[in-house]
N, CA, C and O atoms as a Tinker XYZ file with bonds, in Angstrom:
   480  protein
     1  N      1.863000   60.294000   10.879000    73     2
     2  CA     1.358000   58.728000   11.226000    64     1     3
     3  C      1.116000   58.083000    9.996000    63     2     4     5
     4  O      0.629000   58.552000    8.967000    81     3
     5  N      1.537000   56.905000   10.247000    73     3     6
     6  CA     1.419000   55.890000    8.907000    64     5     7
     7  C      0.260000   54.914000    9.104000    63     6     8     9
     8  O      0.212000   54.098000   10.025000    81     7
     9  N     -0.624000   55.061000    8.206000    73     7    10
    10  CA    -1.903000   54.191000    7.998000    64     9    11
    11  C     -1.459000   52.764000    7.709000    63    10    12    13
    12  O     -0.515000   52.609000    6.933000    81    11
    13  N     -2.003000   51.792000    8.215000    73    11    14
    14  CA    -1.823000   50.473000    7.791000    64    13    15
    15  C     -2.641000   50.089000    6.713000    63    14    16    17
    16  O     -3.820000   50.443000    6.729000    81    15
    17  N     -2.190000   49.401000    5.752000    73    15    18
    18  CA    -2.801000   49.120000    4.620000    64    17    19
    19  C     -3.872000   47.958000    4.842000    63    18    20    21
    20  O     -4.927000   47.948000    4.206000    81    19
    21  N     -3.534000   46.955000    5.805000    73    19    22
    22  CA    -4.071000   45.862000    5.751000    64    21    23
    23  C     -5.138000   46.064000    7.036000    63    22    24    25
    24  O     -4.716000   46.586000    8.068000    81    23
    25  N     -6.418000   45.666000    6.941000    73    23    26
    26  CA    -7.285000   45.950000    7.908000    64    25    27
    27  C     -7.240000   44.735000    8.940000    63    26    28    29
    28  O     -7.033000   43.545000    8.701000    81    27
    29  N     -7.514000   45.424000   10.262000    73    27    30
    30  CA    -7.384000   44.631000   11.684000    64    29    31
    31  C     -7.799000   43.027000   11.430000    63    30    32    33
    32  O     -7.077000   42.091000   11.773000    81    31
    33  N     -9.025000   42.892000   10.800000    73    31    34
    34  CA    -9.595000   41.699000   10.853000    64    33    35
    35  C     -8.929000   40.599000   10.088000    63    34    36    37
    36  O     -8.906000   39.427000   10.463000    81    35
    37  N     -8.366000   41.078000    8.942000    73    35    38
    38  CA    -7.151000   40.366000    8.115000    64    37    39
    39  C     -5.967000   39.706000    9.018000    63    38    40    41
    40  O     -5.320000   38.711000    8.691000    81    39
    41  N     -5.843000   40.294000    9.958000    73    39    42
    42  CA    -4.579000   39.751000   10.963000    64    41    43
    43  C     -5.331000   38.674000   11.870000    63    42    44    45
    44  O     -4.767000   37.635000   12.213000    81    43
    45  N     -6.633000   38.985000   12.235000    73    43    46
    46  CA    -7.326000   38.098000   13.176000    64    45    47
    47  C     -7.609000   36.569000   12.342000    63    46    48    49
    48  O     -7.403000   35.410000   12.702000    81    47
    49  N     -8.194000   37.171000   11.029000    73    47    50
    50  CA    -8.494000   35.808000   10.085000    64    49    51
    51  C     -7.172000   34.914000   10.072000    63    50    52    53
    52  O     -7.200000   33.736000   10.428000    81    51
    53  N     -5.984000   35.569000    9.626000    73    51    54
    54  CA    -4.709000   34.758000    9.426000    64    53    55
    55  C     -4.344000   33.955000   10.536000    63    54    56    57
    56  O     -3.983000   32.785000   10.413000    81    55
    57  N     -4.445000   34.679000   11.844000    73    55    58
    58  CA    -4.209000   33.860000   13.287000    64    57    59
    59  C     -5.105000   32.691000   13.208000    63    58    60    61
    60  O     -4.696000   31.530000   13.183000    81    59
    61  N     -6.384000   33.056000   13.169000    73    59    62
    62  CA    -7.243000   31.967000   13.158000    64    61    63
    63  C     -7.221000   30.705000   12.166000    63    62    64    65
    64  O     -7.603000   29.578000   12.482000    81    63
    65  N     -6.729000   31.067000   10.961000    73    63    66
    66  CA    -6.464000   29.987000   10.070000    64    65    67
    67  C     -5.336000   29.156000   10.726000    63    66    68    69
    68  O     -5.537000   27.979000   11.027000    81    67
    69  N     -4.162000   29.760000   10.946000    73    67    70
    70  CA    -2.942000   29.358000   11.336000    64    69    71
    71  C     -3.296000   28.315000   12.645000    63    70    72    73
    72  O     -2.899000   27.150000   12.655000    81    71
    73  N     -3.996000   28.834000   13.600000    73    71    74
    74  CA    -4.427000   27.996000   14.636000    64    73    75
    75  C     -5.206000   26.695000   14.386000    63    74    76    77
    76  O     -5.080000   25.623000   14.977000    81    75
    77  N     -6.055000   27.026000   13.364000    73    75    78
    78  CA    -6.894000   25.743000   13.087000    64    77    79
    79  C     -6.157000   24.696000   12.349000    63    78    80    81
    80  O     -6.357000   23.488000   12.474000    81    79
    81  N     -5.370000   25.201000   11.642000    73    79    82
    82  CA    -4.458000   24.378000   10.795000    64    81    83
    83  C     -3.241000   23.522000   11.659000    63    82    84    85
    84  O     -2.851000   22.393000   11.360000    81    83
    85  N     -2.849000   24.177000   12.567000    73    83    86
    86  CA    -1.926000   23.559000   13.549000    64    85    87
    87  C     -2.721000   22.478000   14.390000    63    86    88    89
    88  O     -2.201000   21.407000   14.703000    81    87
    89  N     -4.129000   22.858000   14.765000    73    87    90
    90  CA    -4.880000   21.663000   15.642000    64    89    91
    91  C     -5.211000   20.672000   14.738000    63    90    92    93
    92  O     -5.019000   19.506000   15.083000    81    91
    93  N     -5.717000   20.936000   13.539000    73    91    94
    94  CA    -5.919000   19.766000   12.605000    64    93    95
    95  C     -4.726000   18.934000   12.486000    63    94    96    97
    96  O     -4.837000   17.711000   12.396000    81    95
    97  N     -3.669000   19.479000   12.481000    73    95    98
    98  CA    -2.400000   18.912000   11.973000    64    97    99
    99  C     -1.945000   17.799000   13.211000    63    98   100   101
   100  O     -1.627000   16.625000   13.022000    81    99
   101  N     -2.001000   18.438000   14.382000    73    99   102
   102  CA    -1.831000   17.606000   15.438000    64   101   103
   103  C     -2.984000   16.512000   15.670000    63   102   104   105
   104  O     -2.686000   15.325000   15.801000    81   103
   105  N     -4.207000   16.926000   15.710000    73   103   106
   106  CA    -5.200000   15.909000   15.831000    64   105   107
   107  C     -5.055000   14.678000   14.880000    63   106   108   109
   108  O     -5.331000   13.575000   15.353000    81   107
   109  N     -4.695000   14.759000   13.737000    73   107   110
   110  CA    -4.589000   13.809000   12.835000    64   109   111
   111  C     -3.255000   13.093000   13.205000    63   110   112   113
   112  O     -3.276000   11.879000   12.999000    81   111
   113  N     -2.275000   13.526000   13.633000    73   111   114
   114  CA    -0.844000   13.098000   14.017000    64   113   115
   115  C     -1.240000   12.079000   15.316000    63   114   116   117
   116  O     -0.838000   10.919000   15.407000    81   115
   117  N     -2.142000   12.783000   16.331000    73   115   118
   118  CA    -2.478000   11.991000   17.365000    64   117   119
   119  C     -3.451000   10.832000   16.860000    63   118   120   121
   120  O     -3.229000    9.765000   17.432000    81   119
   121  N     -4.249000   10.806000   16.130000    73   119   122
   122  CA    -5.182000    9.469000   15.504000    64   121   123
   123  C     -4.194000    8.574000   15.040000    63   122   124   125
   124  O     -4.214000    7.508000   15.654000    81   123
   125  N     -3.182000    8.671000   13.999000    73   123   126
   126  CA    -2.376000    8.160000   13.273000    64   125   127
   127  C     -1.620000    7.145000   14.251000    63   126   128   129
   128  O     -1.682000    5.920000   14.352000    81   127
   129  N     -0.868000    8.136000   14.947000    73   127   130
   130  CA     0.177000    7.474000   16.052000    64   129   131
   131  C     -0.781000    6.547000   17.175000    63   130   132   133
   132  O     -0.210000    5.536000   17.582000    81   131
   133  N     -1.865000    6.738000   17.591000    73   131   134
   134  CA    -2.854000    6.194000   18.537000    64   133   135
   135  C     -3.230000    4.769000   18.033000    63   134   136   137
   136  O     -3.488000    3.910000   18.876000    81   135
   137  N     -3.275000    4.474000   16.727000    73   135   138
   138  CA    -3.596000    3.287000   16.187000    64   137   139
   139  C     -5.057000    3.383000   15.795000    63   138   140   141
   140  O     -5.624000    2.413000   15.294000    81   139
   141  N     -5.727000    4.624000   16.031000    73   139   142
   142  CA    -7.123000    4.706000   15.284000    64   141   143
   143  C     -6.992000    4.614000   13.690000    63   142   144   145
   144  O     -7.851000    4.011000   13.047000    81   143
   145  N     -6.220000    5.046000   13.252000    73   143   146
   146  CA    -5.955000    5.044000   11.531000    64   145   147
   147  C     -5.643000    3.591000   11.317000    63   146   148   149
   148  O     -4.917000    2.919000   12.049000    81   147
   149  N     -6.234000    3.198000   10.295000    73   147   150
   150  CA    -5.725000    2.029000    9.466000    64   149   151
   151  C     -5.707000    2.381000    8.104000    63   150   152   153
   152  O     -6.637000    2.909000    7.494000    81   151
   153  N     -4.357000    1.995000    7.554000    73   151   154
   154  CA    -4.052000    2.186000    6.209000    64   153   155
   155  C     -3.732000    0.734000    5.509000    63   154   156   157
   156  O     -2.955000   -0.080000    6.007000    81   155
   157  N     -4.470000    0.524000    4.237000    73   155   158
   158  CA    -4.252000   -0.630000    3.271000    64   157   159
   159  C     -3.470000   -0.212000    2.356000    63   158   160   161
   160  O     -3.559000    0.955000    1.976000    81   159
   161  N     -2.533000   -1.095000    1.808000    73   159   162
   162  CA    -1.435000   -1.040000    0.730000    64   161   163
   163  C     -1.332000   -2.036000    0.066000    63   162   164   165
   164  O     -1.123000   -3.087000    0.671000    81   163
   165  N     -1.437000   -2.054000   -1.372000    73   163   166
   166  CA    -1.805000   -3.201000   -2.103000    64   165   167
   167  C     -2.980000   -3.295000   -2.660000    63   166   168   169
   168  O     -3.744000   -2.335000   -2.754000    81   167
   169  N     -3.293000   -4.730000   -3.181000    73   167   170
   170  CA    -4.524000   -5.369000   -3.779000    64   169   171
   171  C     -4.748000   -6.694000   -3.055000    63   170   172   173
   172  O     -3.893000   -7.373000   -2.486000    81   171
   173  N     -5.827000   -6.895000   -3.157000    73   171   174
   174  CA    -6.428000   -8.133000   -2.312000    64   173   175
   175  C     -6.294000   -9.164000   -3.439000    63   174   176   177
   176  O     -6.632000   -8.723000   -4.537000    81   175
   177  N     -5.933000  -10.263000   -3.419000    73   175   178
   178  CA    -6.216000  -11.641000   -4.309000    64   177   179
   179  C     -6.399000  -12.787000   -3.824000    63   178   180   181
   180  O     -6.133000  -13.111000   -2.667000    81   179
   181  N     -6.929000  -13.580000   -4.789000    73   179   182
   182  CA    -7.566000  -14.808000   -4.188000    64   181   183
   183  C     -6.774000  -15.985000   -3.505000    63   182   184   185
   184  O     -6.433000  -17.004000   -4.106000    81   183
   185  N     -6.525000  -15.728000   -2.192000    73   183   186
   186  CA    -5.296000  -16.761000   -1.526000    64   185   187
   187  C     -5.687000  -18.407000   -1.831000    63   186   188   189
   188  O     -4.840000  -19.286000   -1.989000    81   187
   189  N     -7.143000  -18.607000   -1.876000    73   187   190
   190  CA    -7.687000  -20.054000   -2.242000    64   189   191
   191  C     -7.138000  -20.554000   -3.527000    63   190   192   193
   192  O     -7.325000  -21.749000   -3.757000    81   191
   193  N     -6.423000  -19.772000   -4.502000    73   191   194
   194  CA    -6.292000  -19.968000   -5.795000    64   193   195
   195  C     -4.615000  -20.277000   -5.603000    63   194   196   197
   196  O     -4.046000  -20.807000   -6.558000    81   195
   197  N     -4.017000  -20.031000   -4.677000    73   195   198
   198  CA    -2.383000  -20.349000   -4.552000    64   197   199
   199  C     -2.071000  -21.718000   -5.092000    63   198   200   201
   200  O     -1.370000  -22.003000   -6.063000    81   199
   201  N     -2.807000  -22.604000   -4.175000    73   199   202
   202  CA    -2.654000  -24.040000   -4.376000    64   201   203
   203  C     -2.629000  -24.460000   -5.734000    63   202   204   205
   204  O     -1.870000  -25.402000   -5.962000    81   203
   205  N     -3.367000  -23.928000   -6.834000    73   203   206
   206  CA    -3.407000  -24.384000   -7.958000    64   205   207
   207  C     -2.339000  -24.070000   -8.889000    63   206   208   209
   208  O     -2.395000  -24.496000  -10.043000    81   207
   209  N     -1.084000  -23.147000   -8.360000    73   207   210
   210  CA    -0.038000  -22.951000   -9.115000    64   209   211
   211  C      0.880000  -24.096000   -9.581000    63   210   212   213
   212  O      0.981000  -24.973000   -8.723000    81   211
   213  N      1.434000  -24.277000  -10.480000    73   211   214
   214  CA     1.963000  -25.475000  -10.794000    64   213   215
   215  C      3.343000  -25.076000  -11.386000    63   214   216   217
   216  O      3.441000  -24.526000  -12.483000    81   215
   217  N      4.596000  -25.441000  -10.453000    73   215   218
   218  CA     5.865000  -25.029000  -11.207000    64   217   219
   219  C      6.175000  -25.722000  -12.256000    63   218   220   221
   220  O      5.948000  -26.931000  -12.267000    81   219
   221  N      6.740000  -25.096000  -13.307000    73   219   222
   222  CA     6.783000  -25.855000  -14.703000    64   221   223
   223  C      5.740000  -25.844000  -15.648000    63   222   224   225
   224  O      6.005000  -26.015000  -16.837000    81   223
   225  N      4.533000  -25.653000  -15.244000    73   223   226
   226  CA     3.406000  -25.731000  -15.875000    64   225   227
   227  C      2.482000  -24.499000  -15.989000    63   226   228   229
   228  O      1.958000  -24.253000  -17.075000    81   227
   229  N      2.258000  -23.710000  -14.907000    73   227   230
   230  CA     1.320000  -22.711000  -15.154000    64   229   231
   231  C      2.089000  -21.425000  -15.867000    63   230   232   233
   232  O      3.237000  -21.084000  -15.582000    81   231
   233  N      1.402000  -20.899000  -16.661000    73   231   234
   234  CA     1.769000  -19.955000  -17.616000    64   233   235
   235  C      1.491000  -18.235000  -16.928000    63   234   236   237
   236  O      0.674000  -18.008000  -16.036000    81   235
   237  N      2.208000  -17.371000  -17.460000    73   235   238
   238  CA     2.107000  -16.070000  -16.982000    64   237   239
   239  C      0.848000  -15.576000  -17.255000    63   238   240   241
   240  O      0.344000  -14.827000  -16.418000    81   239
   241  N      0.057000  -15.931000  -18.568000    73   239   242
   242  CA    -1.161000  -15.657000  -18.838000    64   241   243
   243  C     -2.085000  -16.336000  -18.029000    63   242   244   245
   244  O     -3.130000  -15.732000  -17.784000    81   243
   245  N     -1.912000  -17.604000  -17.500000    73   243   246
   246  CA    -3.098000  -18.031000  -16.311000    64   245   247
   247  C     -2.888000  -17.207000  -15.072000    63   246   248   249
   248  O     -3.863000  -16.648000  -14.571000    81   247
   249  N     -1.697000  -17.087000  -14.539000    73   247   250
   250  CA    -1.449000  -16.561000  -13.389000    64   249   251
   251  C     -2.248000  -15.082000  -13.571000    63   250   252   253
   252  O     -2.868000  -14.746000  -12.562000    81   251
   253  N     -2.317000  -14.199000  -14.659000    73   251   254
   254  CA    -2.787000  -13.135000  -14.831000    64   253   255
   255  C     -4.491000  -13.154000  -14.607000    63   254   256   257
   256  O     -5.182000  -12.321000  -14.020000    81   255
   257  N     -4.871000  -14.319000  -15.241000    73   255   258
   258  CA    -6.301000  -14.435000  -15.371000    64   257   259
   259  C     -6.837000  -14.853000  -13.812000    63   258   260   261
   260  O     -7.782000  -14.383000  -13.180000    81   259
   261  N     -5.881000  -15.902000  -13.441000    73   259   262
   262  CA    -6.461000  -16.077000  -11.705000    64   261   263
   263  C     -6.171000  -14.782000  -10.839000    63   262   264   265
   264  O     -7.107000  -14.278000  -10.218000    81   263
   265  N     -5.196000  -14.355000  -10.793000    73   263   266
   266  CA    -4.961000  -13.231000   -9.681000    64   265   267
   267  C     -5.004000  -11.781000  -10.292000    63   266   268   269
   268  O     -5.025000  -10.797000   -9.554000    81   267
   269  N     -5.014000  -11.686000  -11.582000    73   267   270
   270  CA    -5.221000  -10.348000  -12.314000    64   269   271
   271  C     -4.108000   -9.635000  -12.119000    63   270   272   273
   272  O     -3.131000  -10.179000  -11.604000    81   271
   273  N     -4.080000   -8.211000  -12.528000    73   271   274
   274  CA    -2.850000   -7.368000  -12.589000    64   273   275
   275  C     -1.853000   -7.403000  -11.129000    63   274   276   277
   276  O     -2.313000   -7.219000  -10.002000    81   275
   277  N     -0.715000   -7.621000  -11.370000    73   275   278
   278  CA     0.139000   -7.531000  -10.297000    64   277   279
   279  C      0.337000   -6.498000   -9.760000    63   278   280   281
   280  O      0.233000   -5.511000  -10.488000    81   279
   281  N      0.709000   -6.260000   -8.258000    73   279   282
   282  CA     0.511000   -4.945000   -7.790000    64   281   283
   283  C      2.092000   -4.457000   -8.098000    63   282   284   285
   284  O      2.281000   -3.286000   -8.428000    81   283
   285  N      3.112000   -5.303000   -7.992000    73   283   286
   286  CA     4.498000   -4.920000   -8.261000    64   285   287
   287  C      5.146000   -6.007000   -9.452000    63   286   288   289
   288  O      4.998000   -7.229000   -9.461000    81   287
   289  N      5.917000   -5.157000  -10.458000    73   287   290
   290  CA     6.312000   -5.990000  -11.424000    64   289   291
   291  C      8.009000   -5.666000  -11.299000    63   290   292   293
   292  O      8.354000   -4.501000  -11.498000    81   291
   293  N      9.094000   -6.722000  -10.962000    73   291   294
   294  CA    10.247000   -6.628000  -11.074000    64   293   295
   295  C     11.260000   -7.834000  -11.577000    63   294   296   297
   296  O     10.775000   -8.800000  -12.166000    81   295
   297  N     12.424000   -7.765000  -11.373000    73   295   298
   298  CA    13.510000   -8.756000  -11.816000    64   297   299
   299  C     14.324000   -9.586000  -10.687000    63   298   300   301
   300  O     14.817000   -9.043000   -9.698000    81   299
   301  N     14.392000  -10.830000  -10.935000    73   299   302
   302  CA    15.266000  -11.284000   -9.753000    64   301   303
   303  C     15.988000  -12.578000  -10.722000    63   302   304   305
   304  O     15.630000  -13.602000  -11.304000    81   303
   305  N     17.148000  -11.842000  -10.482000    73   303   306
   306  CA    18.434000  -12.782000  -11.315000    64   305   307
   307  C     18.195000  -12.879000  -12.608000    63   306   308   309
   308  O     18.453000  -13.939000  -13.179000    81   307
   309  N     17.586000  -11.645000  -13.402000    73   307   310
   310  CA    17.303000  -11.571000  -14.578000    64   309   311
   311  C     15.865000  -11.763000  -15.095000    63   310   312   313
   312  O     15.367000  -11.160000  -16.047000    81   311
   313  N     15.276000  -12.689000  -14.327000    73   311   314
   314  CA    13.974000  -12.878000  -14.573000    64   313   315
   315  C     12.800000  -12.302000  -14.116000    63   314   316   317
   316  O     12.880000  -11.799000  -12.996000    81   315
   317  N     11.588000  -12.232000  -14.755000    73   315   318
   318  CA    10.684000  -11.426000  -14.424000    64   317   319
   319  C      9.729000  -11.978000  -13.064000    63   318   320   321
   320  O      9.326000  -13.142000  -13.053000    81   319
   321  N      9.429000  -11.064000  -11.980000    73   319   322
   322  CA     8.625000  -11.524000  -10.902000    64   321   323
   323  C      7.521000  -10.397000  -10.848000    63   322   324   325
   324  O      7.587000   -9.217000  -11.192000    81   323
   325  N      6.432000  -11.170000  -10.278000    73   323   326
   326  CA     5.325000  -10.521000  -10.230000    64   325   327
   327  C      4.840000  -10.741000   -8.548000    63   326   328   329
   328  O      4.765000  -11.842000   -8.002000    81   327
   329  N      4.591000   -9.640000   -8.003000    73   327   330
   330  CA     3.982000   -9.503000   -6.562000    64   329   331
   331  C      2.577000   -9.135000   -6.474000    63   330   332   333
   332  O      2.075000   -8.163000   -7.038000    81   331
   333  N      1.969000   -9.979000   -5.726000    73   331   334
   334  CA     0.494000   -9.737000   -5.351000    64   333   335
   335  C      0.588000   -9.385000   -3.838000    63   334   336   337
   336  O      1.121000  -10.206000   -3.092000    81   335
   337  N      0.118000   -8.248000   -3.353000    73   335   338
   338  CA     0.211000   -8.237000   -1.865000    64   337   339
   339  C     -0.757000   -7.314000   -1.520000    63   338   340   341
   340  O     -1.280000   -6.480000   -2.259000    81   339
   341  N     -1.006000   -7.566000   -0.071000    73   339   342
   342  CA    -2.260000   -6.681000    0.461000    64   341   343
   343  C     -1.756000   -6.748000    2.007000    63   342   344   345
   344  O     -1.738000   -7.736000    2.742000    81   343
   345  N     -1.336000   -5.358000    2.301000    73   343   346
   346  CA    -0.904000   -5.026000    3.838000    64   345   347
   347  C     -1.745000   -4.100000    4.430000    63   346   348   349
   348  O     -2.196000   -3.113000    3.850000    81   347
   349  N     -2.002000   -4.469000    5.811000    73   347   350
   350  CA    -2.708000   -3.669000    6.361000    64   349   351
   351  C     -1.933000   -2.842000    7.792000    63   350   352   353
   352  O     -1.527000   -3.508000    8.744000    81   351
   353  N     -1.833000   -1.523000    7.753000    73   351   354
   354  CA    -1.317000   -1.136000    9.034000    64   353   355
   355  C     -2.253000   -0.176000    9.752000    63   354   356   357
   356  O     -2.979000    0.611000    9.146000    81   355
   357  N     -2.183000   -0.313000   11.432000    73   355   358
   358  CA    -2.874000    0.262000   12.232000    64   357   359
   359  C     -2.054000    0.814000   12.997000    63   358   360   361
   360  O     -1.182000    0.143000   13.548000    81   359
   361  N     -2.179000    2.317000   13.208000    73   359   362
   362  CA    -1.096000    3.198000   13.644000    64   361   363
   363  C      0.135000    3.184000   12.970000    63   362   364   365
   364  O      0.286000    3.679000   11.853000    81   363
   365  N      1.216000    2.507000   13.762000    73   363   366
   366  CA     2.501000    2.255000   12.987000    64   365   367
   367  C      2.941000    1.024000   12.921000    63   366   368   369
   368  O      4.069000    0.800000   12.480000    81   367
   369  N      1.989000   -0.128000   13.419000    73   367   370
   370  CA     2.376000   -1.385000   12.950000    64   369   371
   371  C      1.586000   -2.057000   12.132000    63   370   372   373
   372  O      0.380000   -1.830000   12.032000    81   371
   373  N      2.235000   -2.969000   11.462000    73   371   374
   374  CA     1.292000   -4.071000   10.610000    64   373   375
   375  C      0.471000   -5.040000   11.378000    63   374   376   377
   376  O      0.842000   -5.817000   12.258000    81   375
   377  N     -0.560000   -4.876000   10.946000    73   375   378
   378  CA    -1.343000   -5.864000   11.680000    64   377   379
   379  C     -2.073000   -7.092000   10.922000    63   378   380   381
   380  O     -2.730000   -8.020000   11.391000    81   379
   381  N     -1.749000   -6.794000    9.663000    73   379   382
   382  CA    -2.245000   -8.135000    8.535000    64   381   383
   383  C     -1.408000   -8.049000    7.361000    63   382   384   385
   384  O     -1.112000   -6.914000    6.989000    81   383
   385  N     -0.940000   -9.113000    6.659000    73   383   386
   386  CA    -0.460000   -8.987000    5.710000    64   385   387
   387  C     -0.344000  -10.382000    5.113000    63   386   388   389
   388  O     -0.301000  -11.437000    5.748000    81   387
   389  N     -0.296000  -10.203000    3.625000    73   387   390
   390  CA    -0.170000  -11.487000    2.682000    64   389   391
   391  C      0.166000  -11.036000    1.495000    63   390   392   393
   392  O     -0.366000  -10.084000    0.925000    81   391
   393  N      1.437000  -11.991000    0.913000    73   391   394
   394  CA     1.719000  -11.671000   -0.246000    64   393   395
   395  C      2.168000  -12.773000   -1.198000    63   394   396   397
   396  O      2.496000  -13.780000   -0.570000    81   395
   397  N      2.275000  -12.885000   -2.416000    73   395   398
   398  CA     2.553000  -13.746000   -3.149000    64   397   399
   399  C      3.489000  -13.201000   -4.178000    63   398   400   401
   400  O      3.263000  -12.161000   -4.796000    81   399
   401  N      4.748000  -14.087000   -4.365000    73   399   402
   402  CA     5.763000  -13.523000   -5.441000    64   401   403
   403  C      5.957000  -14.734000   -6.197000    63   402   404   405
   404  O      6.335000  -15.761000   -5.632000    81   403
   405  N      5.690000  -14.683000   -7.632000    73   403   406
   406  CA     5.714000  -15.453000   -8.780000    64   405   407
   407  C      6.910000  -15.273000   -9.441000    63   406   408   409
   408  O      7.331000  -14.150000   -9.721000    81   407
   409  N      7.440000  -16.207000   -9.688000    73   407   410
   410  CA     8.758000  -16.098000  -10.680000    64   409   411
   411  C      8.758000  -16.600000  -12.024000    63   410   412   413
   412  O      8.099000  -17.640000  -12.039000    81   411
   413  N      9.084000  -16.395000  -12.843000    73   411   414
   414  CA     8.762000  -16.626000  -14.433000    64   413   415
   415  C     10.145000  -17.120000  -15.100000    63   414   416   417
   416  O     11.167000  -16.457000  -14.926000    81   415
   417  N     10.148000  -18.117000  -15.747000    73   415   418
   418  CA    11.243000  -18.426000  -16.465000    64   417   419
   419  C     11.257000  -17.412000  -17.753000    63   418   420   421
   420  O     10.437000  -16.501000  -17.863000    81   419
   421  N     12.256000  -17.671000  -18.685000    73   419   422
   422  CA    12.212000  -16.965000  -19.923000    64   421   423
   423  C     11.230000  -17.280000  -20.926000    63   422   424   425
   424  O     11.079000  -16.485000  -21.854000    81   423
   425  N     10.532000  -18.349000  -20.867000    73   423   426
   426  CA     9.445000  -18.780000  -21.439000    64   425   427
   427  C      7.967000  -18.676000  -20.884000    63   426   428   429
   428  O      6.986000  -19.341000  -21.215000    81   427
   429  N      8.061000  -17.791000  -20.072000    73   427   430
   430  CA     6.721000  -16.999000  -19.451000    64   429   431
   431  C      5.983000  -18.257000  -18.534000    63   430   432   433
   432  O      4.754000  -18.254000  -18.463000    81   431
   433  N      6.788000  -19.356000  -17.821000    73   431   434
   434  CA     6.421000  -20.301000  -17.313000    64   433   435
   435  C      6.640000  -20.006000  -15.639000    63   434   436   437
   436  O      7.594000  -19.281000  -15.358000    81   435
   437  N      5.977000  -20.424000  -14.748000    73   435   438
   438  CA     5.907000  -20.378000  -13.324000    64   437   439
   439  C      7.492000  -21.163000  -12.963000    63   438   440   441
   440  O      7.543000  -22.390000  -13.053000    81   439
   441  N      8.448000  -20.563000  -12.655000    73   439   442
   442  CA     9.831000  -20.976000  -12.014000    64   441   443
   443  C      9.588000  -21.452000  -10.756000    63   442   444   445
   444  O      9.834000  -22.645000  -10.577000    81   443
   445  N      9.069000  -20.662000   -9.631000    73   443   446
   446  CA     9.090000  -20.620000   -8.253000    64   445   447
   447  C      7.705000  -19.578000   -7.994000    63   446   448   449
   448  O      7.141000  -18.797000   -8.760000    81   447
   449  N      7.459000  -19.924000   -6.650000    73   447   450
   450  CA     6.628000  -18.837000   -5.996000    64   449   451
   451  C      6.837000  -18.881000   -4.722000    63   450   452   453
   452  O      7.177000  -19.992000   -4.315000    81   451
   453  N      6.725000  -17.782000   -3.686000    73   451   454
   454  CA     6.481000  -17.690000   -2.614000    64   453   455
   455  C      5.351000  -17.371000   -1.933000    63   454   456   457
   456  O      4.983000  -16.337000   -2.491000    81   455
   457  N      4.427000  -17.664000   -0.911000    73   455   458
   458  CA     3.304000  -17.143000   -0.635000    64   457   459
   459  C      3.366000  -17.337000    1.106000    63   458   460   461
   460  O      3.572000  -18.350000    1.774000    81   459
   461  N      3.045000  -15.645000    1.593000    73   459   462
   462  CA     3.493000  -15.501000    3.040000    64   461   463
   463  C      2.085000  -15.000000    3.455000    63   462   464   465
   464  O      1.319000  -14.536000    2.610000    81   463
   465  N      1.741000  -15.101000    4.810000    73   463   466
   466  CA     0.749000  -14.466000    5.444000    64   465   467
   467  C      0.865000  -14.426000    6.910000    63   466   468   469
   468  O      1.455000  -15.327000    7.507000    81   467
   469  N      0.302000  -13.372000    7.554000    73   467   470
   470  CA     0.485000  -13.100000    8.865000    64   469   471
   471  C     -0.540000  -14.184000    9.730000    63   470   472   473
   472  O     -0.292000  -14.664000   10.836000    81   471
   473  N     -1.907000  -14.450000    8.792000    73   471   474
   474  CA    -2.647000  -15.486000    9.538000    64   473   475
   475  C     -3.189000  -14.742000   10.915000    63   474   476   477
   476  O     -3.454000  -15.478000   11.865000    81   475
   477  N     -3.326000  -13.613000   11.030000    73   475   478
   478  CA    -4.145000  -12.732000   12.201000    64   477   479
   479  C     -5.435000  -12.380000   11.908000    63   478   480
   480  O     -6.099000  -11.734000   12.719000    81   479
């Protein structure tokens, strides 16, 4: 007769841990899908200052001082773009969003910008 090297309580403990992890995984998935969970993505920015952006005049430095560090930096047609955005998701759907995309010239002056919001 061979003796088991693992105590009986260890098996019970492992089963308890597995069931507990499974329960919490299902519980969290249910909360997220049901819409109780809210996720915020991006950074807030002062929407009331968008009207002060002047194409061909406002500099990259001024944009940074007004809106802060951009959430994303990229290129569009070879020119730098800054994106400021704040997006709120509840469950699996977007419930509130606002974003500002600023495009700069090679001289770091605003070439164009786009502001969008869901206004919800």
